[in-house]
N, C-alpha and C positions, 0 to 999 in steps of 0.2 A: 503493499501500501504506502499511495505515495505520502509524504507527509506536508501537512496543510491542504491539501487540494481539497473542496469537497468533491465529498462522492458520487455528486449525480454529473459531477464532468466525466461522463466517460468516456470510453477509449480513441471510438474517436472521432468526438468532440473532441479532445484532448491533440489528437493527432492538427485537425483542424484550425486551431488555434497556432502549433507551434507550425503550422508550416506560413500561416501567414506572411504578408513582409506588409513597406509598409502602400499605403495608397488600396490595401484588399478593403472591403468591406464584409460585415457582419450582418444577418438578419434577426434577429430575436421575434418571432412572431407568434399570434395563438392562430391558434387551427381552421380560421375565417377567412385565413391568409393564403394564394393560391402555390407553398410552399414546394411542392414538388417541381411543379413545373417551371418558377424559378430559377430554385437546385439543377434542374437535371443544365440549365443556361450555364452556369457556372466555374471556375475551373475545377471544385474539383467531381463539380457531376452528379451531385447523387447528396436529398434532404440529408442530417443531422435532427436528432432527436432527443427529448429531454422529456419521456411524456411524465403523466403524473404531478406534470409540478405548473406553477404560473405562471405569464412571463416574466413578472415583479423577481420573481423566486431562482427564476433561473439565470436574470443580469448579474444576480446582487451574490 
């Protein structure tokens, strides 16, 4: 376990955060946003999920 890192951040999310560089954008959205179709157009090419958590909690 990584010390000090919230366990809500799964391996896929941590990978994407590590791979981000200057000028990259991260979108945190709720279920009403068309995230899957937007994610397919991104550099990563797939949707990352943190389930059963509010957007505010995910950002925290």
